[in-house]
C-alpha angles and dihedrals in degrees: 000000000000121000127210115237113258112260117252118250113272093247091054092050092048091050091049091049092057093042088057097036111023108202133257097015109244139163126207091228090066090069088076091067107036151004115228110223132177150123133336107033106030097137096226089057092047093054090050101046103029105029102032094239096311113114108218090205094056119123092023093295111164112260126196120199131179123202101201112203093003098183115184093347113265095135098038092049092049094046094045094046093047090048090052093047094054094042094243122171092232132160114195127195121200119196125181137153095227120082090193092054090047091052090056092046091048090049091053092050091049091049089058093046091236125157139187094067119125114200120207129180115213143060116320087210088069101029108036095088093049092066098033172106101112138199090207134014121196117199113167121178096342113095093065088061096057123101087233111023092176091058090045092056092045090054091053093046090053089055096057126103112242093259096037132104146188141239112215140179127194131169119268118226104216100047090049095057108152096026093089093044087059091047091050091049089053090051091053094045106035112006095153099043119105140175119005094354092057090045093053092050091048094050091048091051095047094048090057099046113129117243089250093063113116093232092054089049096049111094094179099074119058110147089109087061103034102026102067123225092322091053094046092050096045094050102039110015104042111129096205111046133130133171134212138223117214092261090051091051090055092049090045092054096042096051087061093055092255138127126222109236096189145311121254118270098020093198089059088061094052105104092199093075092062098058136064094192114108089202094053091042090055090051093048092049094065095049117107116251096263093053091044091053092048092049091051091055089051095046097043098047091188103084104116097168133032110220115185145150124232139186134186114287093246094050107109096197115117132187115274114275134172120211114217102262121245118222090247094070148341125276123251127213115214091336091311126120104252092229091065095055117105117224120213135176130244123225094320135105103252096205093051092046093050091048092050093048091047091060098050110011086231141084129226114213124191123204107186095308099332109109122203129185121205126185116227133207117270094254095049097102093049091047093049092049088059097048109109102150090252109066119079121231090255092052087051093051091048089053092066119095108241097026108235122232113266102243098050092043095050091043088059091045089053094051092045092048091049091060103036098041090053087056092047092245103111131034138172129221133189116251112270 
């Protein structure tokens, strides 16, 4: 009687996958042409969501960052380059299972001439605490590949400084409809195959899928088309992969002693934007945040990844918000006079944004095929044209001729901020 070989442990199979197909596919030479930025981890975003607008690395304060499961280096390169550009006293630790992925990430860092990055090969579940604690931990697209994601997140939470936080990304169930059907078919057809043999079987299966298949009909996932062999394998052939619904994200975070600060982009998780019914809108408005976020995922159907920031449960820091000012007085932000706050833009060209808003007094936002138009206050274009990440709101107000009265000006600032911060386009920080 023949016996099948025992299957390798999940962690071993995952390591071998990324040794054979480092993901995402990157070359060090590409660093000469571009810097890949994104969420989580863009530092302006981190300051907003994790640190309430107060940069922990300001005034040359030491800053410790962990990139947990750093892969071929997108996050570590972004964080290291941004730290260098702002002159931060940052030490960054990169941990990943794959030596092949680490080699690519190290090459990208060398190509940019960046320093203060420590590279470690191994499991961050076992090694994170050894190099911590950290002000910020970035873990993008990794936890859902662990044999025990809950334990992985708890290990990271235990490595945080008391006032620190994390930027996380896990796969989203509804937007990835069809992906797990493909993975199940591969398990039924070729459960033991690995490497190139598994890739060949997967490509043959995908090529013959009927047009009615859910994966063929899902326009929101495309790494199997645009990401080369590594992208195809990571999306469709991974042997340890789970996804989360919004409620599961909340449970995942809370079991680790953490609190969800917000999803990115927050506006995308507002269910009201997906309905034109006043009656349904009124019902949605009275739901608690967790239920509203869950409804948004169900209504939208196109959220393929949940990106979010978390802090420890006892951390009182909240993302920056501005209450609409009453005529009796000016709003304050985290105890700070609003005029002293410094506005800065997210990953958007400020001049182009200001010019576009000047033409229409509105902004068009696109969330993976869902277009949304928001009207903006009259002074929005003029305010945006003056945002340089250095001037305070009061300096901006004083630059107008004539200088507008405080209350009307800050009322427009509050309305503008409410729209653009929810779309990850405009943030506020406290003065250094």
